[in-house]
Rosetta silent file (secondary structure, phi, psi, omega in degrees, C-alpha in Angstrom):
SEQUENCE: MITITTPVQLHHDGDVAVVVLDRPPLNLFDEQVLAAWEGVVDELHTLTDPTHSRRARAVLVEARGKVVSGGVDVALFAAIAESLGPVERAGAQWKRLLRITQGMEDLPVPTVFAAHGLTLTAAFEIALACDILLAAESASFGLVETVVGLTPSMGGPQRLAQRAGPARARELIYTGERFTAATLERWNVVNRVLPDEGFGEAAREHARRLADGPTCAHAATKQLIATAGRDGVRAADDAVPAVSGALFATNDLRDGIASFLRDGPGKAVYRGR
SCORE:     score description
SCORE:     0.000 S_00000001
   1 L     0.000  131.349  174.144  175.215  209.414   34.120 S_00000001
   2 E  -103.370  117.966 -171.310  172.190  207.158   34.318 S_00000001
   3 E  -101.135  -19.044  179.942  169.998  207.790   37.225 S_00000001
   4 E  -135.824  123.264  174.335  167.113  205.373   36.254 S_00000001
   5 L  -107.378   91.780 -178.888  167.721  201.982   34.506 S_00000001
   6 L  -148.991 -179.949  169.204  164.499  200.956   32.896 S_00000001
   7 L   -55.550  -23.213  169.806  162.962  201.026   29.401 S_00000001
   8 E  -113.926  111.433 -174.601  162.675  204.674   29.994 S_00000001
   9 E  -105.979  155.826  178.905  165.977  206.106   31.136 S_00000001
  10 E  -124.842  121.317 -177.917  167.011  209.387   32.481 S_00000001
  11 E  -122.507  165.823  176.090  170.440  210.788   31.725 S_00000001
  12 E  -112.672  125.761  166.635  172.122  214.181   32.320 S_00000001
  13 E  -122.458   90.058 -171.327  173.722  216.151   29.516 S_00000001
  14 L    61.713 -121.297  175.432  174.924  219.268   31.240 S_00000001
  15 L   -96.379   17.024  170.497  171.822  221.147   32.233 S_00000001
  16 E   -95.910  120.816  172.316  169.682  218.978   30.085 S_00000001
  17 E   -92.141  129.900 -175.357  167.706  216.005   31.404 S_00000001
  18 E  -112.484  121.419  178.024  167.475  213.594   28.631 S_00000001
  19 E   -96.283  124.358 -175.613  164.705  210.965   28.671 S_00000001
  20 E  -120.725  114.125  172.864  165.485  207.925   26.557 S_00000001
  21 E   -81.315  120.673 -177.690  162.751  205.293   25.413 S_00000001
  22 L  -139.957   74.836 -173.553  164.636  202.119   24.885 S_00000001
  23 L  -129.331   71.770 -174.872  162.362  199.021   24.543 S_00000001
  24 L   -64.577  153.347   10.453  163.530  197.260   21.516 S_00000001
  25 L   -90.835  -19.852 -165.775  162.558  196.302   18.831 S_00000001
  26 L  -115.432    2.838 -177.707  159.458  198.637   18.507 S_00000001
  27 L    49.534   45.072 -179.273  159.476  200.658   21.843 S_00000001
  28 L   -71.175  152.585  177.240  155.920  199.542   22.397 S_00000001
  29 E   -93.844  101.486  173.943  154.125  200.989   25.414 S_00000001
  30 L  -115.224 -173.781 -172.715  153.410  197.970   27.709 S_00000001
  31 H   -61.175  -35.732 -176.901  152.860  197.926   31.430 S_00000001
  32 H   -67.011  -42.685  178.788  156.659  198.035   32.152 S_00000001
  33 H   -66.979  -42.096  179.465  157.209  201.068   29.933 S_00000001
  34 H   -62.649  -47.776  178.145  154.162  202.901   31.357 S_00000001
  35 H   -59.764  -33.983  174.648  155.413  202.333   34.918 S_00000001
  36 H   -63.507  -47.945  176.307  158.811  203.565   33.860 S_00000001
  37 H   -58.521  -36.985 -179.936  157.372  206.720   32.446 S_00000001
  38 H   -65.427  -38.829 -178.029  155.476  207.379   35.645 S_00000001
  39 H   -65.414  -44.795 -175.929  158.758  207.049   37.623 S_00000001
  40 H   -64.664  -41.114  179.911  160.684  209.346   35.163 S_00000001
  41 H   -62.851  -43.051  173.556  158.017  212.069   35.219 S_00000001
  42 H   -56.499  -49.635 -171.235  158.229  212.155   39.113 S_00000001
  43 H   -61.703  -40.467 -176.456  162.085  212.253   38.896 S_00000001
  44 H   -63.044  -37.911 -176.561  161.774  215.134   36.323 S_00000001
  45 H   -68.777  -31.787  171.684  159.663  217.181   38.497 S_00000001
  46 H   -65.958  -47.345 -175.984  162.257  216.770   41.288 S_00000001
  47 H   -64.023  -33.607 -175.303  165.199  217.568   38.973 S_00000001
  48 L   -93.527    1.208  177.744  163.512  220.692   37.582 S_00000001
  49 L   -69.893  140.340 -177.871  162.443  222.176   40.943 S_00000001
  50 L   -64.025  -20.844 -176.824  164.343  225.421   41.479 S_00000001
  51 L   -84.210  -10.544 -179.146  165.598  224.285   44.869 S_00000001
  52 L   -69.515  136.792 -178.216  167.377  221.271   43.423 S_00000001
  53 L   -65.737  -23.274  174.369  171.137  221.506   43.681 S_00000001
  54 L  -123.479   60.270 -169.994  171.658  220.276   40.261 S_00000001
  55 L   -58.389  128.372  164.701  168.544  221.707   38.540 S_00000001
  56 L   -77.803  136.830 -176.688  167.754  220.576   34.957 S_00000001
  57 L  -111.171    2.984  167.988  166.929  223.551   32.855 S_00000001
  58 E  -160.609  159.099  176.008  165.545  221.824   29.904 S_00000001
  59 E  -131.728  138.394  175.955  164.270  218.291   29.078 S_00000001
  60 E  -121.044  139.163  175.644  164.806  216.354   25.814 S_00000001
  61 E  -116.284  124.484  176.068  162.818  213.157   25.016 S_00000001
  62 E  -139.936  169.388  177.176  164.463  210.815   22.437 S_00000001
  63 E  -132.364  157.297  176.242  164.274  207.080   21.584 S_00000001
  64 L  -100.846  156.986  178.662  166.700  204.385   20.543 S_00000001
  65 L    97.199  178.844 -172.306  166.171  202.065   17.569 S_00000001
  66 L   -64.663  -45.986  179.164  164.816  202.307   14.132 S_00000001
  67 L  -108.289  151.775  164.987  161.391  203.765   15.319 S_00000001
  68 L   -60.165  -60.927  178.372  160.423  206.137   18.110 S_00000001
  69 E  -162.814  134.107  176.063  157.543  203.889   18.955 S_00000001
  70 L   -79.142    7.448 -179.968  155.157  201.455   17.213 S_00000001
  71 L   100.274 -159.355 -176.059  152.462  202.536   19.693 S_00000001
  72 E   -88.851  139.089  170.963  150.783  200.735   22.619 S_00000001
  73 L   -60.994  106.440 -178.675  150.917  196.980   23.129 S_00000001
  74 L   -51.715  -25.710 -178.498  147.441  195.952   22.080 S_00000001
  75 H   -59.631  -27.636 -177.627  147.510  193.242   24.755 S_00000001
  76 H   -69.854  -33.536  178.462  146.962  195.981   27.288 S_00000001
  77 H   -82.684  -25.648  175.262  143.640  196.905   25.741 S_00000001
  78 H   -61.181  -44.873 -175.335  142.682  193.231   25.283 S_00000001
  79 H   -70.912  -24.869  175.569  143.061  192.663   28.969 S_00000001
  80 H   -69.654  -47.623 -167.811  140.845  195.689   29.782 S_00000001
  81 H   -69.612  -29.804 -175.961  138.120  194.555   27.249 S_00000001
  82 L   -86.321   -4.695 -167.960  138.200  191.040   28.717 S_00000001
  83 L   -93.798  170.063  179.314  138.092  191.982   32.280 S_00000001
  84 L   -85.636  138.277 -178.723  135.018  192.329   34.588 S_00000001
  85 L    66.783   51.509 -174.125  134.024  195.969   34.711 S_00000001
  86 H   -65.337  -26.285 -178.925  135.969  197.068   31.574 S_00000001
  87 H   -72.933  -42.606  177.347  134.496  200.527   31.481 S_00000001
  88 H   -63.623  -52.738 -173.031  135.637  201.269   35.163 S_00000001
  89 H   -64.661  -39.957  174.865  139.121  199.706   34.508 S_00000001
  90 H   -61.519  -34.582 -179.984  139.542  201.736   31.242 S_00000001
  91 H   -72.275  -35.307  171.452  138.661  204.910   32.901 S_00000001
  92 H   -62.065  -40.409 -176.227  141.254  204.250   35.690 S_00000001
  93 H   -66.239  -46.854 -179.602  143.813  203.429   33.033 S_00000001
  94 H   -59.680  -40.036 -179.991  143.114  206.788   31.126 S_00000001
  95 H   -63.327  -43.034  177.245  143.444  208.797   34.306 S_00000001
  96 H   -62.569  -47.124 -178.743  146.820  207.127   34.877 S_00000001
  97 H   -65.464  -40.371 -179.246  148.081  207.832   31.301 S_00000001
  98 H   -67.703  -24.367  173.552  146.948  211.402   31.491 S_00000001
  99 H   -66.597  -24.150  175.464  148.896  212.053   34.581 S_00000001
 100 H   -71.719  -49.017  171.408  151.986  211.149   32.520 S_00000001
 101 H   -53.989  -54.670  176.483  150.968  213.527   29.869 S_00000001
 102 H   -64.837  -32.322  175.856  150.060  216.413   32.193 S_00000001
 103 H   -64.515  -39.797  175.998  153.221  215.760   34.237 S_00000001
 104 H   -59.920  -47.854 -172.283  155.303  216.358   31.129 S_00000001
 105 H   -63.373  -38.257 -170.309  153.202  219.391   30.217 S_00000001
 106 L   -84.674   -0.937 -178.057  153.496  220.855   33.697 S_00000001
 107 L   -67.514  141.434 -173.926  157.349  220.819   33.972 S_00000001
 108 L   -80.556   13.382  178.790  158.620  224.321   34.681 S_00000001
 109 L  -131.267  162.517  175.005  161.335  224.248   32.045 S_00000001
 110 L   -60.151  141.142  179.460  161.374  223.872   28.163 S_00000001
 111 E  -122.211  134.865  175.937  160.641  220.417   26.972 S_00000001
 112 E  -128.391  140.029 -177.347  161.657  219.133   23.560 S_00000001
 113 E  -117.092  118.173  175.846  160.631  215.833   21.853 S_00000001
 114 E  -102.868  113.728  175.288  162.976  214.474   19.057 S_00000001
 115 E  -107.080  115.789 -178.628  161.351  212.209   16.742 S_00000001
 116 L  -111.063    5.920  171.935  163.748  210.557   14.310 S_00000001
 117 L  -155.686 -153.649  178.500  161.403  207.882   12.840 S_00000001
 118 L   -52.944  127.050  179.577  157.892  206.446   13.060 S_00000001
 119 E  -134.629  109.555 -172.785  155.979  207.873   16.094 S_00000001
 120 E  -119.617  156.573  168.941  152.567  206.392   16.865 S_00000001
 121 H    41.057 -107.314 -162.872  149.856  206.743   19.448 S_00000001
 122 H   -70.654  -32.143  172.098  151.106  207.152   23.103 S_00000001
 123 H   -64.249  -34.302 -177.657  154.617  208.377   21.976 S_00000001
 124 H   -75.486  -34.545 -173.696  153.015  210.975   19.634 S_00000001
 125 H   -71.425  -34.702  171.411  150.670  211.986   22.414 S_00000001
 126 H   -63.569  -42.756  175.576  153.661  212.601   24.787 S_00000001
 127 H   -53.018  -48.353 -175.673  155.282  214.496   21.983 S_00000001
 128 L   -72.712  -12.506  175.384  152.230  216.816   21.782 S_00000001
 129 L   -91.445   -8.415  176.566  152.610  217.515   25.550 S_00000001
 130 L   -78.835  160.763 -179.070  156.080  218.782   24.972 S_00000001
 131 L   -74.140  -35.923 -170.943  156.741  222.445   24.275 S_00000001
 132 E  -135.418  134.811  178.730  158.690  221.850   21.023 S_00000001
 133 E  -113.643  114.738  178.454  158.452  218.978   18.611 S_00000001
 134 E  -103.701  135.525  177.066  161.573  218.359   16.378 S_00000001
 135 E  -132.922  138.607  168.549  161.331  215.763   13.636 S_00000001
 136 E   -63.088  160.651 -179.258  163.789  214.225   11.214 S_00000001
 137 L   -59.555  -36.976  178.737  162.955  214.527    7.587 S_00000001
 138 L   -87.369    7.844 -178.333  162.003  210.799    7.401 S_00000001
 139 L   -82.215  152.835 -177.129  160.018  210.780   10.510 S_00000001
 140 E  -136.934  161.991 -173.538  156.234  210.044   10.342 S_00000001
 141 E  -141.136  153.799  178.966  153.371  210.260   12.899 S_00000001
 142 E  -168.102  136.696  167.458  149.953  208.725   13.559 S_00000001
 143 L  -104.627   93.236 -172.539  147.188  208.441   16.048 S_00000001
 144 L   -99.455   22.507 -174.215  145.914  204.940   14.744 S_00000001
 145 H   -67.841   -8.404 -178.627  143.726  203.909   17.504 S_00000001
 146 H   -66.221  -22.219 -174.065  140.814  203.698   15.081 S_00000001
 147 H   -66.518  -27.729  177.588  142.129  200.344   13.933 S_00000001
 148 H  -111.684   27.483  176.962  140.985  198.785   17.142 S_00000001
 149 L    71.076   28.818 -179.470  137.844  200.958   17.633 S_00000001
 150 L  -123.717  162.686  171.343  139.354  203.440   20.038 S_00000001
 151 L  -110.895  146.955  179.651  140.133  207.095   20.193 S_00000001
 152 L   -55.117  127.822 -177.657  143.436  208.336   21.413 S_00000001
 153 L  -126.698   30.954 -179.826  143.011  208.830   25.156 S_00000001
 154 L  -116.058   25.220  178.917  146.331  209.991   26.474 S_00000001
 155 L    96.306   -1.217 -170.069  145.419  213.659   25.658 S_00000001
 156 H   -64.970  -43.739 -173.325  146.281  213.530   21.894 S_00000001
 157 H   -59.229  -50.714 -172.329  142.953  214.724   20.275 S_00000001
 158 H   -62.468  -46.951 -178.407  142.763  217.889   22.465 S_00000001
 159 H   -67.652  -39.117  177.960  146.385  218.748   22.165 S_00000001
 160 H   -61.134  -47.236  177.494  146.431  218.042   18.494 S_00000001
 161 H   -54.096  -50.400 -173.080  143.420  220.479   18.080 S_00000001
 162 H   -60.941  -33.723  179.161  145.267  223.106   20.067 S_00000001
 163 H   -81.640  -52.460 -167.233  148.149  222.945   17.585 S_00000001
 164 H  -105.096  -10.855 -176.904  146.577  222.231   14.241 S_00000001
 165 L    98.731  155.638 -178.953  142.912  223.204   14.756 S_00000001
 166 H   -57.966  -41.859 -179.755  139.852  220.994   15.140 S_00000001
 167 H   -59.630  -51.812 -178.045  139.489  220.075   11.366 S_00000001
 168 H   -60.403  -44.830 -178.040  143.050  218.798   11.191 S_00000001
 169 H   -60.678  -47.354  179.132  142.773  216.896   14.397 S_00000001
 170 H   -63.454  -41.850  172.659  139.650  215.108   13.178 S_00000001
 171 H   -49.720  -52.805 -172.476  141.323  214.352    9.846 S_00000001
 172 H   -65.541  -43.504 -171.697  144.369  212.849   11.469 S_00000001
 173 H   -86.817  -37.451 -178.821  142.531  210.674   13.918 S_00000001
 174 H   -57.719  -44.700 -171.583  139.476  209.700   11.866 S_00000001
 175 H   -75.770  -29.371 -173.059  141.624  208.378    8.968 S_00000001
 176 L    66.850   21.748  179.134  144.191  206.682   11.209 S_00000001
 177 L   -82.478  162.756  172.853  146.878  207.525    8.548 S_00000001
 178 L   -95.515  140.703 -173.084  150.488  208.255    9.006 S_00000001
 179 E  -117.945  146.988 -177.906  151.474  211.762    8.273 S_00000001
 180 E   -82.584  158.436 -177.547  154.953  213.013    7.284 S_00000001
 181 H   -65.415  -32.375  174.103  157.001  215.445    9.295 S_00000001
 182 H   -69.337  -32.911  168.201  156.714  217.958    6.541 S_00000001
 183 H   -65.624  -38.935 -177.557  152.928  217.838    6.520 S_00000001
 184 H   -77.269  -23.519  174.633  152.737  218.155   10.221 S_00000001
 185 H   -68.205  -43.962 -178.280  155.214  221.055   10.140 S_00000001
 186 H   -63.255  -28.795 -177.714  152.851  222.710    7.718 S_00000001
 187 L   -87.723    1.146 -177.617  149.917  222.022   10.050 S_00000001
 188 L    64.995   22.533  167.976  151.916  223.555   12.995 S_00000001
 189 L   -83.000  -49.840  172.182  152.157  220.305   14.828 S_00000001
 190 L   -89.874  135.022  177.911  155.850  219.834   14.285 S_00000001
 191 L   -69.204  -51.402 -172.320  158.047  222.915   15.111 S_00000001
 192 E  -142.302  141.249  167.479  160.999  222.147   12.953 S_00000001
 193 E  -107.438  128.859 -179.588  162.018  219.400   10.464 S_00000001
 194 E  -119.603  150.363 -173.831  165.746  218.748   10.466 S_00000001
 195 L   -59.170  138.915 -178.575  167.942  216.550    8.269 S_00000001
 196 L   -54.185  -45.330  176.429  168.147  212.962    9.073 S_00000001
 197 L   -62.185  119.667  177.407  171.959  213.036    9.135 S_00000001
 198 L    72.881   30.766 -175.008  173.031  214.357   12.519 S_00000001
 199 H   -73.111  -49.238 -176.638  169.460  214.707   13.765 S_00000001
 200 H   -48.077  -45.633 -174.583  170.230  213.372   17.257 S_00000001
 201 H   -74.250  -38.904  178.824  173.007  215.810   17.846 S_00000001
 202 H   -60.812  -40.167 -179.994  171.035  218.746   16.369 S_00000001
 203 H   -66.162  -40.072  179.182  168.141  218.023   18.745 S_00000001
 204 H   -57.278  -42.766 -174.960  170.506  217.880   21.628 S_00000001
 205 H   -68.388  -34.541  177.275  172.087  221.213   20.756 S_00000001
 206 H   -57.928  -46.134 -177.427  168.591  222.750   20.413 S_00000001
 207 H   -66.298  -35.086  178.275  167.788  221.580   24.005 S_00000001
 208 H   -65.785  -33.661  175.011  171.124  222.846   25.204 S_00000001
 209 H   -63.226  -40.174  175.152  170.429  226.282   23.824 S_00000001
 210 H   -67.589  -42.264 -175.322  167.183  226.437   25.686 S_00000001
 211 H   -60.004  -30.015 -176.573  168.844  225.216   28.793 S_00000001
 212 L   -78.125  -14.995 -169.760  171.379  228.075   28.485 S_00000001
 213 L   -84.567 -172.155  176.463  168.498  230.649   28.407 S_00000001
 214 L   -81.351   99.001 -162.388  166.627  232.452   31.224 S_00000001
 215 H   -66.339  -34.036 -177.558  164.997  229.495   32.854 S_00000001
 216 H   -71.513  -36.743  173.877  162.750  231.678   35.136 S_00000001
 217 H   -65.802  -40.862 -175.320  161.479  233.709   32.049 S_00000001
 218 H   -65.960  -36.320 -176.877  160.842  230.450   30.185 S_00000001
 219 H   -68.686  -36.066  173.912  158.777  229.150   33.117 S_00000001
 220 H   -62.020  -44.893 -177.394  156.726  232.419   33.048 S_00000001
 221 H   -58.723  -49.117  178.510  156.279  232.018   29.362 S_00000001
 222 H   -61.891  -36.515  179.150  154.859  228.556   29.782 S_00000001
 223 H   -69.255  -36.758 -175.381  152.568  229.676   32.533 S_00000001
 224 H   -75.315  -41.833  173.146  151.058  232.542   30.566 S_00000001
 225 H   -54.391  -52.275  175.484  150.626  230.235   27.370 S_00000001
 226 H   -53.971  -46.127  177.294  148.966  227.544   29.432 S_00000001
 227 H   -58.797  -46.616  179.194  146.667  230.088   30.947 S_00000001
 228 H   -61.264  -46.985 -175.026  145.661  231.516   27.608 S_00000001
 229 H   -69.759  -39.525 -173.831  144.879  227.991   26.227 S_00000001
 230 H   -78.668  -48.104 -172.849  142.962  226.922   29.310 S_00000001
 231 H  -120.776   -4.673  179.052  141.039  230.125   30.282 S_00000001
 232 L   110.200  163.956  179.515  141.546  232.601   27.385 S_00000001
 233 H   -64.859  -37.381  177.518  143.785  235.546   26.521 S_00000001
 234 H   -66.191  -32.497  178.457  142.290  238.002   29.030 S_00000001
 235 H   -66.430  -37.940  177.979  142.886  235.527   31.854 S_00000001
 236 H   -66.097  -38.745  172.719  146.495  235.399   30.808 S_00000001
 237 H   -53.556  -45.800 -177.609  146.530  239.215   30.688 S_00000001
 238 H   -69.323  -27.507  177.655  145.286  239.237   34.296 S_00000001
 239 H   -75.769  -21.822 -174.108  148.062  236.866   35.245 S_00000001
 240 H   -57.972  -35.534  179.371  150.862  239.048   33.754 S_00000001
 241 H   -59.147  -48.593 -172.823  151.473  241.446   36.706 S_00000001
 242 H   -75.472  -40.727 -170.607  152.058  238.666   39.203 S_00000001
 243 H   -73.459  -49.234  179.816  153.861  236.207   36.798 S_00000001
 244 H   -80.639  -23.581  178.667  156.215  238.734   34.942 S_00000001
 245 H   -67.694  -30.493  174.352  156.518  240.989   37.961 S_00000001
 246 H   -61.308  -23.918 -175.936  158.109  238.005   39.897 S_00000001
 247 H   -70.276  -18.238  178.225  160.906  237.994   37.445 S_00000001
 248 H   -76.394   -2.447  173.674  162.399  241.170   38.860 S_00000001
 249 H  -100.664    7.933 -176.464  163.282  239.162   41.820 S_00000001
 250 L   -98.791  155.426  164.985  165.463  236.551   39.945 S_00000001
 251 H   -62.224  -42.053 -179.758  169.063  236.465   39.372 S_00000001
 252 H   -54.196  -41.946 -179.268  168.418  235.736   35.696 S_00000001
 253 H   -77.667  -41.780  174.457  166.853  239.167   35.159 S_00000001
 254 H   -57.919  -49.282  174.636  169.255  241.004   37.311 S_00000001
 255 H   -69.583  -28.252  178.824  172.236  239.538   35.670 S_00000001
 256 H   -68.084  -43.883 -176.732  170.645  239.858   32.185 S_00000001
 257 H   -71.858  -41.461  179.994  170.133  243.584   32.588 S_00000001
 258 H   -67.276  -33.526  176.854  173.578  244.195   34.085 S_00000001
 259 H   -63.521  -46.172  179.949  175.173  242.163   31.344 S_00000001
 260 H   -54.710  -50.844 -177.845  173.170  244.060   28.703 S_00000001
 261 H   -66.285  -38.733  178.975  174.190  247.458   30.036 S_00000001
 262 H   -75.329  -48.500 -161.712  177.777  246.411   30.510 S_00000001
 263 H  -118.887   -9.831 -178.232  178.558  244.165   27.613 S_00000001
 264 L    90.537  171.792 -170.883  175.653  244.650   25.111 S_00000001
 265 L   -68.560  141.833  171.617  172.905  242.126   24.137 S_00000001
 266 L    92.339   17.160 -171.814  173.301  238.407   24.184 S_00000001
 267 L  -112.540   -8.385 -172.742  176.179  238.188   26.667 S_00000001
 268 L   -70.962  151.991  172.083  174.420  237.182   29.869 S_00000001
 269 L  -112.998  114.974 -177.673  174.966  233.754   31.534 S_00000001
 270 L   -92.514  148.882 -177.700  171.792  232.637   33.246 S_00000001
 271 L  -116.358   -1.141  171.424  171.651  230.565   36.304 S_00000001
 272 L    76.661   24.891 -179.721  168.003  229.674   36.356 S_00000001
 273 L  -127.640    0.000    0.000  167.233  231.245   39.748 S_00000001
């Protein structure tokens, strides 16, 4: 079922909301793609709300075509540079783009980005905002804004530093090089490298497994990790009583405990409530 028909489409695969970037031939981020992403992020927040009758319990991002994305359409940058008040216009554009990144990051369910090929600039930055980055063996990645005298401004530098450390983030961005999936797995940017053959289905199956898990507990995990990254480990410790304590009011935990005692571990069916 397709709920949004745009260059960024939203499908349902059971309990997984699947976001598909489909803007041939290079899936460039132009104005239409950015507007579509804004709409999809808003829709995802509706679909992942616990009160939604058909709640999505995981999100998977994938792309059609040979590449995930060749990056941003440079015509967007040219229009800003040639405008009156380019600094103010650029600032407004970065705020807009960061709302997409942060919107993906703030979803209360596990998010998975599946990179089957070349993944540059904005697409890579969205991938860094997802919880899990899966890559095919032949995939490669780059933040190459240096070629036009720009730094990545959709949240990439800070999120890359969070995953790989400041030194690796500087190396990747300063050089503007493309890095293999294997290299970025070693740097803790990519979570898993999977075979090219069957990659799309393997990524979907990974998202389905997460959707079948305790959705409320996953949301608590995301909240604690985000708090630690933003405010430090002790701040996350301070949040534990309220965040983890609230899980005892959920059907997920009650059913999980009952199933464990009755049937043994790994038998529970979670409902995400």
